C-alpha positions in Angstrom: 4.5 -14.2 -131.1 1.6 -16.2 -132.2 1.5 -19.3 -134.5 -1.1 -22.2 -134.6 -0.5 -25.9 -134.6 -3.1 -27.6 -136.8 -5.1 -30.8 -137.2 -2.6 -33.4 -136.0 -2.2 -32.1 -132.5 0.6 -32.9 -130.2 -0.1 -34.7 -126.9 -3.7 -35.6 -127.6 -5.7 -36.5 -124.5 -9.4 -36.4 -124.8 -10.2 -36.1 -121.1 -7.8 -33.3 -120.1 -8.9 -30.1 -121.8 -9.3 -27.1 -119.7 -12.8 -25.8 -119.1 -11.7 -22.5 -120.6 -11.5 -24.1 -124.0 -15.2 -25.0 -123.8 -15.9 -21.3 -122.9 -13.7 -20.1 -125.7 -14.8 -22.3 -128.6 -17.6 -19.9 -129.6 -15.1 -17.1 -130.2 -12.8 -19.2 -132.4 -13.0 -20.0 -136.1 -11.6 -22.8 -138.3 -8.3 -21.9 -139.9 -8.9 -24.4 -142.7 -12.3 -23.0 -144.0 -12.1 -20.1 -146.4 -14.9 -18.3 -144.5 -13.7 -19.2 -141.1 -16.4 -21.6 -139.9 -17.3 -21.8 -136.3 -15.7 -24.3 -134.0 -17.3 -26.4 -131.3 -16.0 -28.9 -128.7 -16.7 -32.5 -129.7 -15.0 -34.9 -127.3 -11.3 -34.3 -127.3 -11.2 -31.9 -130.2 -12.6 -28.7 -131.7 -14.4 -29.3 -135.0 -16.2 -27.3 -137.6 -19.2 -28.3 -139.7 -16.9 -29.1 -142.7 -15.2 -31.8 -140.7 -11.9 -30.1 -139.9 -10.8 -31.4 -136.5 -8.2 -30.0 -134.1 -7.2 -32.3 -131.2 -6.8 -30.8 -127.7 -3.3 -31.3 -126.3 -2.8 -33.1 -123.0 -1.4 -30.0 -121.4 -4.6 -28.1 -122.2 -4.1 -26.0 -125.3 -5.5 -26.3 -128.8 -3.2 -25.9 -131.8 -4.5 -24.5 -135.1 -1.4 -23.9 -137.1 -1.4 -24.5 -140.9 0.5 -27.5 -142.1 4.3 -27.3 -142.2 6.8 -25.9 -139.8 6.3 -22.3 -138.7 8.8 -19.7 -139.9 9.4 -18.8 -136.3 8.8 -21.4 -133.6 8.6 -18.8 -130.9 10.2 -18.9 -127.5 12.3 -21.9 -126.6 11.6 -24.0 -123.5 14.5 -22.3 -121.7 13.1 -18.8 -122.5 9.7 -19.8 -121.3 11.1 -21.3 -118.0 13.1 -18.1 -117.4 10.0 -15.9 -118.0 7.7 -18.1 -115.8 10.2 -18.0 -112.9 10.9 -14.2 -113.3 7.3 -13.3 -113.5 6.3 -15.6 -110.7 8.7 -13.8 -108.4 6.6 -10.7 -108.9 9.2 -8.4 -110.5 6.7 -7.2 -113.1 3.6 -7.3 -111.0 3.3 -3.6 -111.1 3.3 -3.6 -114.8 0.6 -6.3 -114.9 -1.5 -4.3 -112.4 -1.1 -1.1 -114.5 -2.4 -2.9 -117.6 -5.2 -4.5 -115.7 -6.2 -1.2 -114.2 -6.5 0.4 -117.6 -8.4 -2.5 -119.0 -10.9 -2.4 -116.1 -11.4 1.3 -116.3 -11.7 1.5 -120.1 -13.5 -1.7 -121.0 -17.2 -1.4 -121.6 -19.3 -2.6 -118.7 -21.4 -5.6 -119.5 -19.6 -6.4 -122.8 -19.9 -10.0 -123.9 -16.8 -10.4 -126.1 -13.5 -12.1 -125.2 -10.2 -10.7 -124.2 -7.4 -11.6 -126.6 -3.7 -11.5 -125.7 -1.7 -11.7 -129.0 1.8 -13.1 -128.2 0.6 -14.0 -124.7 3.7 -16.0 -123.7 3.0 -17.7 -120.4 -0.4 -15.8 -120.0 0.8 -13.9 -117.0 -0.6 -10.5 -118.1 -3.8 -12.0 -119.5 -4.5 -13.6 -116.2 -4.1 -10.2 -114.5 -6.6 -8.6 -116.9 -9.1 -11.4 -116.4 -8.9 -11.0 -112.6 -10.1 -7.4 -113.1 -12.8 -8.4 -115.7 -15.1 -10.9 -114.0 -16.9 -13.3 -116.3 -14.8 -12.5 -119.4 -13.1 -15.3 -121.4 -9.5 -14.9 -122.4 -7.6 -16.2 -125.4 -3.9 -16.6 -125.0 -2.5 -16.7 -128.6 1.1 -17.7 -129.1 3.3 -19.8 -131.4 5.5 -21.4 -128.8 4.3 -24.8 -127.7 6.3 -24.4 -124.4 4.5 -21.1 -123.7 1.1 -22.5 -124.6 1.6 -25.3 -122.0 2.1 -22.7 -119.3 -0.6 -20.3 -120.6 -3.2 -23.1 -120.6 -3.0 -23.1 -116.8 -2.6 -19.3 -116.3 -6.2 -18.6 -115.4 -9.4 -20.7 -115.2 -11.0 -18.5 -117.9 -8.0 -18.3 -120.2 -7.8 -20.7 -123.2 -4.4 -21.2 -124.9 -4.5 -21.3 -128.7 -1.5 -21.8 -130.9 -1.5 -19.4 -133.9 0.6 -17.4 -136.4 0.3 -13.7 -135.8 1.2 -12.9 -139.4 -1.6 -15.1 -140.8 -5.3 -14.8 -140.3 -6.0 -15.3 -136.6 -8.4 -18.2 -135.6 -10.7 -15.7 -133.9 -14.1 -14.8 -135.2 -14.9 -11.3 -136.6 -15.6 -8.7 -133.9 -15.3 -11.4 -131.2 -13.1 -9.4 -128.9 -13.9 -6.5 -126.6 -10.3 -6.0 -125.7 -7.0 -7.0 -127.2 -3.5 -6.8 -125.6 -0.2 -6.7 -127.3 2.8 -6.4 -125.0 6.4 -6.8 -126.2 5.0 -8.8 -129.1 4.6 -8.4 -132.9 1.3 -6.8 -134.0 -0.8 -7.7 -137.0 -2.9 -4.5 -137.1 -5.3 -5.7 -139.8 -6.1 -8.9 -138.0 -6.5 -7.2 -134.6 -8.8 -4.7 -136.2 -10.9 -7.5 -137.7 -11.3 -9.4 -134.4 -12.0 -6.3 -132.3 -15.6 -5.0 -132.1 -16.3 -1.4 -133.0 -15.3 0.8 -130.1 -13.2 -2.1 -128.6 -10.0 -1.4 -126.8 -6.5 -2.3 -128.0 -3.7 -2.0 -125.4 -0.2 -1.9 -126.7 2.9 -2.0 -124.5 6.3 -1.2 -125.9 9.7 -0.5 -124.2 10.6 3.1 -123.6 14.1 4.3 -124.7 15.6 3.6 -121.3 14.0 0.3 -120.5 16.6 -1.9 -118.9 19.2 0.8 -119.7 21.5 -0.3 -116.9 21.9 -3.7 -118.5 22.2 -2.9 -122.2 25.9 -1.9 -122.3 27.4 -4.2 -119.6 25.5 -7.3 -120.8 25.4 -6.6 -124.5 21.6 -6.5 -124.8 19.6 -5.3 -127.7 18.9 -1.6 -127.7 15.4 -0.1 -128.2 14.9 1.1 -131.8 14.8 4.9 -131.9 12.1 4.7 -134.6 9.9 2.3 -132.7 7.1 4.7 -131.9 7.0 6.0 -135.5 6.8 2.5 -136.8 4.1 1.7 -134.3 2.0 4.6 -135.4 2.4 3.6 -139.0 1.2 0.1 -138.3 -1.8 1.0 -136.2 -3.1 4.4 -137.4 -4.7 3.1 -140.5 -6.9 0.8 -138.4 -7.3 2.4 -134.9 -7.3 5.9 -133.3 -5.1 6.6 -130.4 -7.2 7.2 -127.3 -4.5 7.8 -124.6 -0.9 7.0 -123.7 0.9 6.7 -120.4 4.2 5.3 -119.2 4.7 2.7 -116.5 8.0 3.4 -114.8 9.8 1.9 -111.8 13.2 0.7 -110.6 13.9 -2.8 -109.4 16.8 -4.1 -107.3 17.5 -7.4 -108.9 20.0 -10.1 -107.7 22.2 -11.7 -110.3 20.0 -14.8 -110.8 17.0 -12.6 -111.5 19.0 -10.5 -114.0 20.0 -13.7 -115.7 16.4 -14.8 -116.0 15.4 -11.3 -117.3 18.0 -11.6 -120.1 17.2 -15.3 -120.8 13.4 -14.6 -121.2 13.7 -11.9 -123.8 15.0 -11.4 -127.4 18.5 -10.7 -126.2 18.8 -14.4 -125.2 19.3 -15.2 -128.9 22.3 -12.9 -129.0 24.0 -13.1 -125.6 26.3 -16.0 -125.0 26.1 -17.6 -121.5 29.8 -17.0 -120.9 29.6 -13.3 -121.8 26.5 -12.9 -119.7 28.2 -14.5 -116.6 31.2 -12.2 -117.1 29.0 -9.2 -117.5 27.1 -10.0 -114.3 30.4 -10.3 -112.4 31.2 -6.6 -113.4 27.9 -5.4 -112.0 27.0 -4.8 -108.4 24.7 -7.2 -106.6 21.8 -6.4 -106.5 21.6 -4.4 -109.7 19.3 -1.3 -109.9 17.3 -1.7 -113.1 14.9 0.7 -114.8 11.6 -0.7 -116.1 10.0 1.8 -118.5 7.1 0.8 -120.7 4.8 3.0 -122.8 1.2 1.8 -122.7 -1.0 3.1 -125.4 -4.8 2.7 -125.6 -6.3 2.5 -129.1 -9.9 2.3 -130.2 -11.4 0.4 -133.1 -13.6 2.7 -135.2 
């Protein structure tokens, strides 16, 4: 998910912004100006010509959220810590490599736009894409302050920006060559606005049997049977489907890794720690887990 923290930034520290924010400033726009004025780095803040100023946080991200608390604050610190640890262990490295391979093969050579990950979380997948796209600047968009702190350090060319996915994104029109949306909400109209004509949108969604071995025993959320129909309804008015493939593998996960996998996702809001522990006791150790993700490539007209 993506929100934006605005004006009065948390953890201001004028000397600690990541170099990526200097690179990314030209792709961003002011969320306070009706026409989305350009932003530029001035000392420890990003500012527009109208005088709106957004301080850079000590941990390296910039927050551009409209005033007032967000409707959804995003991932909690515990969820972010679980995701960081699980991904750092390399369990989803194959998925990251698959996404990066598609991005590298389908992205236009020599393009000058940025790479946007909407709902970037810790920035793990964006970093994988940037490793395969030399010279590109990445924007990790998310609502969670905890996630932004991690994403700000995910890659030397990745800038972490707080924003609300359901409001206008603080990204300039046609600034992106490539957008990624993996296990995250999608604002199709805004993604279409920020993606240049012919640009690539990569969307990753769970297949029907994703984590199937864990759903019943641990009481996890099931995959909506109408998900692909709803996805088409969201995106077809703005993009055309270019290709679709499925990333599929099986993992043997020890109980601590399974616990982190549950804790980092949406089921963490619904599964009580006690019931999770009891469910794990009923499973073997390690647990064979199916990972199945549909990866669809869309093009902006």
